[in-house]
N, C-alpha and C positions, 0 to 999 in steps of 0.2 A: 282837250279831249282826255278822257280818263285813260291812264296808262294800263296796259295789259300786264298781268302778273308774269314774273320771270319764268315760273314753272310752265305756264300756258305757252309762252313764247318758245321755250325750249322744246316742248312737245310738238308744236306746230313746225318748228324748224326741222326737227327729226323727221316728221311726216313728209315735209316737202323734199327732204333729202332722199327718202326712200322712193317717193314718186319720181324724182329726177333720175335716180339710178335705174328704175324699171323702164323708163321711157327714153333714156339717153340713147341716141343712135338706133332707134327702133327701125327694124326692117320688116316689111310685110310682103305677102303674096296674095294674089286674088285667084279664087277658084272659078274657072271657066268650064264650059262644056267639054273642051278639048284637054283639060288638065289645069295645072297651076302655072301662073306666070312666073317669071324670074323675080327674085327678091328686089325690092326697091325701098329707098328711104322714105320714112313717113314721120313728119314732125307735128302732126295735128291729131286730135282725137285720142281715144283710149282703146285698149285692146278689147276685142269682142268678149263679153262675159266677165270682164275684169271688175272687181268690186271698187276699184279706184274711181270709177265714174260716179257711183253713189257717194263716195267720200268727198269728191270734188263738189258735187251738188250741195252736200251738207255744209261744207266750208263756205260756199257761196251764200247760202241762206244765212249762215252765221254772220258773214260780212254785212249783208243787207240789214239784218236785225241790229247789229252793232252800230252801223251808221245811222239807222233810224233812231236809236236811243240817244245818240250823241250829237246829232246834227239838228236837233230841234225841228222847227216847222219846215225846213228846207226839203225834207224827205217825207212824202206822203204815200201811204199804201192804204187802199180801201179794200172792202170785201168784194169788189167787182171781179169777175172772172179774169178779165184782162190783166188786172194788177197782180192777182195771185199767180197767174201764169208767168208773169215777168220774173218771179222769184227763180224760175227754172231756166232763165235765159243764160246763154254762155258768156255774156259780157255785161257791162254796166252802162246804162244810159244816164247821163246827167243833164239836167236842164235848169236854167235859172233866168230870172227876169233881167239881170244886168251882168255885165262882164265881171264886175267885182264879186258878186254873189257866186257866180260860176267858179271863179278862182278859189274862193273860200271852200266850196264843196270839193273841188279837185285836191286842194291841200289837205282836207280832212281824210279823203280816201288814201292819199299818199302817207299820211301819218299812221293810218290804220295798218297799211302794208309794211311800213318800216317797223311798227311795233311787233309784227309777226316775224320779221327777219332779224330782230335784235338778238 
């Protein structure tokens, strides 16, 4: 798989560090008719109105595009509405005809993420 540039990896590493610091030990409250609840820990999702949600979607679309370019025929996206909507999913679904092909796809995804963390 094509290696990511050092500059690109550094920027992505910095961005991930910023997001981590914003969301580390996040505490939330819920507004009810009687007032606000007590604070509680929240380790999923993004803050309401935070631009990080859009940034994370953009990073995910970048990931899917990168994998599509470098995984050959194993990844297929059509112009069907369901396939386009899949770009906005919160996770990745991987399917293959054989266990060995599935392992190859999983390895490529891991290589991609290791490239961002380098």
